[in-house]
C-alpha atoms as one frame of an Amber mdcrd trajectory, in Angstrom:
protein
  11.593  14.170 -17.050  12.519  15.365 -13.558  12.386  12.805 -10.743   9.338
  12.725  -8.499  10.079  13.171  -4.789   8.715  10.379  -2.613   8.610  11.141
   1.111   9.836   7.824   2.399  10.221   5.505   5.352  11.064   1.830   5.340
   8.734  -1.086   6.151   5.578   1.057   6.308   3.034  -0.176   3.740   2.006
   3.075   2.039   5.365   4.503   0.901   6.186   1.185  -0.755   2.677   1.067
  -2.217   3.520   4.280  -4.096   6.985   2.963  -4.958   5.371  -0.002  -6.726
   3.335   2.299  -8.960   6.326   4.504  -9.780   8.220   1.393 -10.843   5.307
   0.006 -12.868   5.045   3.283 -14.815   8.809   3.600 -15.284   8.876   7.025
 -13.631  12.055   8.564 -12.195  11.939   9.219  -8.473  14.057  10.076  -5.472
  13.190   9.137  -1.901  13.308  11.810   0.784  13.858  10.070   4.106  11.602
  11.275   6.921  12.622  10.955  10.547   9.704  10.150  12.844  10.300  13.236
  14.956   9.937  15.441  11.853   6.464  14.223  10.970   4.709  16.701  13.269
   6.978  19.595  12.357   6.548  22.194   9.593   9.243  20.446   7.531   6.690
  17.724   6.775   3.345  19.276   7.714   3.923  21.907   5.022   3.854  18.982
   2.583   1.251  16.841   4.326  -1.043  18.718   6.744  -2.123  15.367   8.160
   1.453  15.048   9.410   1.516  11.294   9.251   3.150   8.457   7.336   1.521
   5.140   6.476   1.236   2.142   8.829   4.594   2.698  10.477   5.917  -0.385
  12.235   9.280  -2.081  12.254   8.801  -5.717  11.319  11.932  -6.892  13.128
  11.740  -4.979  16.403   8.119  -3.770  16.241   8.835  -0.216  17.321   5.650
   0.915  19.026   6.113   4.631  18.371   6.236   4.044  14.634   2.614   3.001
  14.189   1.624   6.116  16.116   2.569   7.945  12.929   0.397   5.825  10.657
  -0.520   8.030   7.724  -0.647   8.664   4.022   2.666   9.270   2.332   3.316
  12.271   0.105   4.896  13.005  -3.250   6.042  16.141  -5.018   6.062  16.122
  -8.827   8.248  18.956 -10.182   7.042  18.251 -13.711   3.560  19.519 -12.834
   4.411  21.380  -9.609   1.921  19.406  -7.549   2.205  17.999  -4.039  -0.154
  15.208  -3.009  -0.749  13.112   0.080  -3.150  10.186   0.575  -2.082   7.183
  -1.423  -5.448   6.827  -3.168  -5.143  10.350  -4.563  -1.506   9.708  -5.503
  -2.488   6.541  -7.375  -5.204   8.313  -9.365  -2.871  11.210 -10.161   0.020
   9.051 -11.364  -2.182   6.843 -13.510  -4.187   9.685 -15.063  -1.069  11.776
 -15.691   1.446   9.199 -16.865  -0.283   5.975 -17.973  -1.004   7.167 -21.505
  -0.814   3.627 -22.893  -3.256   2.303 -20.284  -0.704  -0.256 -19.160  -2.283
  -0.600 -15.729  -5.597   1.188 -16.121  -8.738   1.385 -18.251 -10.487   4.472
 -19.516 -13.417   2.565 -20.964 -16.805   2.049 -19.330 -17.564   0.131 -17.147
 -13.946  -0.760 -16.373 -12.860   2.654 -15.093 -15.734   2.702 -12.613 -15.012
  -0.839 -11.472 -11.449   0.295 -10.813 -12.803   3.072  -8.609 -15.030   0.569
  -6.818 -12.165  -1.748  -5.844  -9.883   1.170  -5.016 -12.422   2.485  -2.514
 -12.781  -1.009  -1.076  -9.027  -1.108  -0.523  -8.945   2.337   1.075 -12.036
   1.919   3.266 -11.813  -1.798   4.005  -8.399  -3.385   3.701  -6.213  -0.510
   4.909  -8.150   0.472   8.060  -9.015  -3.050   9.205  -5.570  -4.485   8.543
  -4.046  -1.478  10.289  -6.216  -1.998  13.374  -5.340  -5.694  13.379  -1.661
  -4.692  13.341  -2.169  -2.268  16.207  -4.037  -4.580  18.564  -1.979  -7.689
  17.759   1.441  -6.048  17.816   1.558  -2.642  19.418  -1.215  -1.897  21.905
   0.118  -1.532  25.469  -2.116  -4.381  26.677  -3.651  -7.387  25.020  -7.365
  -6.910  24.325  -8.632 -10.256  23.052 -11.992  -8.821  21.976 -10.302  -6.198
  19.779  -7.812  -8.730  18.426 -10.664 -11.073  17.562 -12.744  -8.338  15.937
 -10.013  -7.075  13.640  -8.624 -10.542  12.985 -12.075 -11.589  11.773 -12.368
  -8.415   9.691  -9.045  -9.213   8.049 -10.369 -12.665   7.204 -13.585 -11.114
   5.868 -11.709  -8.776   3.511  -9.505 -11.596   2.246 -12.590 -13.764   1.838
 -14.290 -11.159  -0.339 -11.220 -11.025  -2.583 -10.834 -14.805  -2.671 -14.462
 -15.358  -3.676 -14.421 -12.657  -6.334 -11.162 -13.910  -7.878 -12.458 -17.414
  -8.438 -11.940 -18.064 -12.162 -10.458 -14.555 -12.552  -6.839 -13.481 -12.832
  -7.374  -9.826 -11.928  -9.932  -7.624 -10.200 -10.915  -5.696 -13.336 -10.637
  -6.765 -16.950  -7.971  -9.009 -18.374  -4.825  -7.337 -17.024  -3.191  -6.274
 -13.797  -4.272  -2.740 -12.944  -3.359  -0.134 -10.372  -6.238  -1.420  -8.258
  -4.682  -4.880  -7.953  -1.373  -3.230  -7.084  -2.948  -1.127  -4.338  -3.677
  -4.231  -2.236  -0.163  -5.679  -2.233   1.540  -4.015   0.701  -0.971  -4.816
   3.415  -1.444  -8.302   1.966   2.262  -9.134   2.219   2.134  -7.971   5.855
  -0.594 -10.411   6.930   1.741 -13.083   8.349   3.389 -10.527  10.633   0.125
  -8.786  11.538  -1.625 -12.047  12.492   1.278 -13.800  14.192  -0.027 -13.234
  17.731  -3.725 -13.015  16.918  -6.124 -15.475  18.610  -7.870 -15.720  15.215
  -5.470 -17.917  13.272  -4.355 -17.192   9.742  -3.496 -19.670   6.978  -3.279
 -18.413   3.403  -4.000 -21.949   2.169  -7.617 -21.350   3.206  -7.838 -18.785
   0.400  -6.427 -20.437  -2.740  -7.594 -17.853  -5.268  -6.319 -15.005  -3.112
  -2.980 -16.821  -2.834  -2.779 -17.356  -6.606  -3.493 -13.661  -7.221  -0.868
 -12.562  -4.722   1.751 -14.855  -6.223   1.067 -13.388  -9.671   1.391  -9.857
  -8.292   4.644 -10.549  -6.445   6.105 -12.090  -9.614   5.816  -8.794 -11.499
   9.286  -7.211 -11.951   8.217  -3.809 -10.594   6.629  -5.360  -7.516   9.589
  -7.641  -6.875  11.995  -4.696  -7.143   9.920  -2.530  -4.800   9.613  -5.287
  -2.193  13.375  -5.775  -2.294  13.802  -2.042  -1.641  11.214  -1.974   1.150
  13.795  -1.885   3.949  16.327   0.390   2.244  16.775   3.909   3.549  17.782
   5.323   0.151  15.536   4.677  -2.844  15.838   6.220  -6.279  15.453   5.381
  -9.944  16.224   7.112 -13.227  13.086   5.538 -14.667  12.651   4.421 -18.261
  11.220   7.630 -19.747
């Protein structure tokens, strides 16, 4: 199998979100590093017409220009000659194309539709609200307490929904970790940084079932490996196929 190209930048949530899935499925891949100044040039817009990378911010120095390029990452799969951007579409593609053993998915009813339900919740709820919390708490040129409060409360609301649903459950759908659980990881592990300067305080201990779920996710070998690679400029794997 030829390696999948992952258009890559460090620290941003979405590239590593895709990296996690590639690792979980044992797929070979090679990262293609993208400079920020190339994101609005044909070199990248020919791949991703949206010309953006996901939630771009440097955790250590909080580079303001990076989040300006918040966007969906892209992949190119030479085995099927397909290029995709938007992480939700990439997740569906990788699972439907390569998860023949249903390691991290279900094809039965109602499970497959419940997976779609939680995936849309991640894409329409967690990603946008957490991203806006990051912007107004970390990167906006002036502090706007009303905006910080709004998106800080929305972050708490999203986490609260997950915490309540996961009571007495290990995973969002069925009896195993699925791609939908995995899709939440990257923004969740960013919460401490995102909420550091927010007037709405954050304490994960207020959400014990959410915390338990996140600890189980981070303990998975593929997730642990991806998180350890999160700040590396060069990423690649021969896969296990």
